[in-house]
N, C-alpha and C positions, 0 to 999 in steps of 0.2 A: 724299520728304517724310513719307510714312507710316512708313517705317523710322526716320527721325530722331525722329519723335514717340514711337515705341515705345521707342527707346533713352533718350529723355529721361524717359519714365514709369518705366522700370526704374531709372534713376539716382535719381529722386525717391523711389521705393519703398525702395531700399536705404538712402538717407540717412535716411528717416523711421524705418526699422527700427533702424538703428544708433543714432539719437538716443534712441529709446525704450529700447533696451537700456542705454545709458549712464545714462539717467535712473533706470532700475530699480536699477542698481548703486549709484548715488549715494544713492538713498532706502533701500536695504536696510541694516539695522543690521549691525555686525560680528558674525560668528558662527563657530562651529566645527561640524563634522559628524563624528559617530562611529558606528561600527558595532559592534553587540553580537550575539553568538551564544551560544545555550545548548543543551545536550543533557542531558536528564534520563532516567533509567531508571524503568520502571514494571513491576510484576509483572502478567503477563497474567491475565485472569479469564475468558477464553473460548477454546475450541479449535474448530477446523474441520477435519473429516476427510472426505476424498473416498475412498469405498470402492467398488470396481467389481467387476462380474461379467462375465467374458469367456467366451463359449462358441463352439464351432465345430461345424459339421455339414455333411453333403453338400449339403443344400438349405436355403434360407432359412427356411421355416416351422419346421423342426426346430431350427435354431439359435436362432430367436426364442422358441420354446416352452421349450426347456431353460433359456434365460436368464431367462425370466419366472418359471419355477418356482424357480430358485435365488435370484433376487432377492427373491421373496416370503418365503422362509425367512430370508434375511439381514435384511430389514426387520423381520420379527417378532422376531428375536433381539435386534437393537439397541434396539427399542422397549421391551423389558423392562428395559433399563438406563437409558434416557433419563428425565429428570425432566419435570415439567409445563411448565417454561419452555424446555426444549430443543426442537429441531426437526430434522426429517429430510425431505428432498425430493429429487426427481430433478434432477441437475445436467447430465446429458447422456445421449443414446442414439444408437446408430448400428448399422446392419446393412449390411455391405459384403461383396462377393464377394472370395474369395481366388484369386489367379491363379498359374498355373505358366507359366514362360517357356521353352519348349523351344528349343534352339539351331536357329536358322534357320526357326523356325515361328511361328505366331500365338499370342498369349497364350490360355491355356485356363483356364476357371473350374473349380477343383477343390473348392470348397466356399464356405461363408459364415461370417462372424464377426459375432456380435452382442455389443455392449458397452453396458452400462448402469451409470451412475455415480450413487451416492447421496451427497448432501452432508449431513453431520451437524454440527450446532452444539450445543455443550454448555458450560454454565458450571461443571460439575463436572469439574475437570481431573484429579481422582484416578480418574475413570472412563475416561479416554482409552485406556489399555492394555486395559481390559476390553472396550471397544467394538470395538477392532481385533480382539481375539481372538475375541469372540462372532461378529462378522461373518464372519471367515475360517473359523471352525469350521462356520458355517451354509452356506458355499458361495462366499463372496467369494474372488477370487484376484488382486486387483489393488488397490493403494493408490496413488491419484494424488498426493495431497499431504496433509500435516498441518501446519497453521499455528496459532500461538497469537497472539491479538489482545486488544484492549481493548473492552469493551462501550461505554464512554464515552470515545472518543478526544478529544472536545472539551475535557473537563476537564484532561486531561494536556497538551494543546496550549496551553491558557490558562496553565497553570503555567509551561511553557517560555517562552511569550511574555513573561510578567511578568519572569522572570529575565533574558531577553535585553534587555528594555527597561531594566532596572536596570543591566546591564553597560554599555549604550550611554551612559546618563546619567553613570555613574561615569567613563567614558573622557572624555566631554565636560568634566566638572569637572576632571579631571587635566590636560587640554590647556589649559584656561583658566588654571588655577593655574600651570602652567609658564610662561605668558606674563605672569604677574603680574596676571591678571584673574580674574573669576568669571563663572559662568553666571547670567544674569538670568531668562530664561524659555525654554521650549521652543518653537521656531518650527514644527517639523514632525516627524512620526514616520511612517516608512514601513515596513510589514511586508515582510520579504523571504521567502525560501524557508522552508517548514516541511514537516514530514512525520512520519509514524509508521511505523517500520520493524517490521513483524510478524516473528515468529520462524518461519522455515521449518525444521521439524524432521523427523527421520526416526525411525521406530519401529524401534529396534535389535532384531534377533532375529526380526523379522516374516518368516515364510516363507509360501509359497503353499500352505499345507496347515494342518490343525488342529494346534495347538501344545499341549503339555502344560504348559509353563511360561508365566506371564503375560509379556506384552511390556513391557519397561521403557521409559518415556518421560520425558524431562526437558524442562521448559518453558523455563527460562532467564528472561531479562528483555528488555523491549522498549525500544528507543531512540526518544525523542520529541525532535525537533529544531525550533528556531525561531531566526529572525534578525530584527534591527531596525536601521534606519538613522535616526539622530536628529540633527536640527540645532537648536542652541541659540544664542540671542543672548548675547553676552558684553559685559562692560563693566568699569569700574574697581571695585576692591574697596571 
């Protein structure tokens, strides 16, 4: 009996849900749905450089001390070039043993490696090559990455979103027109995927030693992407 009552309740629930869906379809005005996507390019106005100092020594204190001395010189050199709105901070630090793996024997510690990474942000793109050269001449021997970005990503995303929305609206108008109808009003707009693709660049000619010639750096342009799905009511012209 209990099982029969549960089956009856399930059938009743299914019937009610189906009825509600049918009522919703009958009450929904005729509509079209269109998708719009836009990609714009923007000139970068900010650069981020990760410059590192890697040192090795027989023991941990010596590796750490040599690293600290070199990093102090690197920081002093780059600060001479940075403007008041630029920034420099520590992005990472590690001190790890270096192992030797003899055949058939246990691993042996042969020394220690200290790594300290500085993250530099600057709005003066013309100084990027100078910062790399100054840092490496002062003792830096590792460049982790160099990227170009936008200070105000939101403004670029809004521009791409506006363009994507207009494309979706134009598509809806075209579909309605092809059916001999017109769009009356927008029923819904859903924002889809969006993103800002920064430029991952490489400093060409950068070597792990002091350089006589300046390092050439090219920024390029940044892609900003946005997409929109729009549903519009349609009716007679």
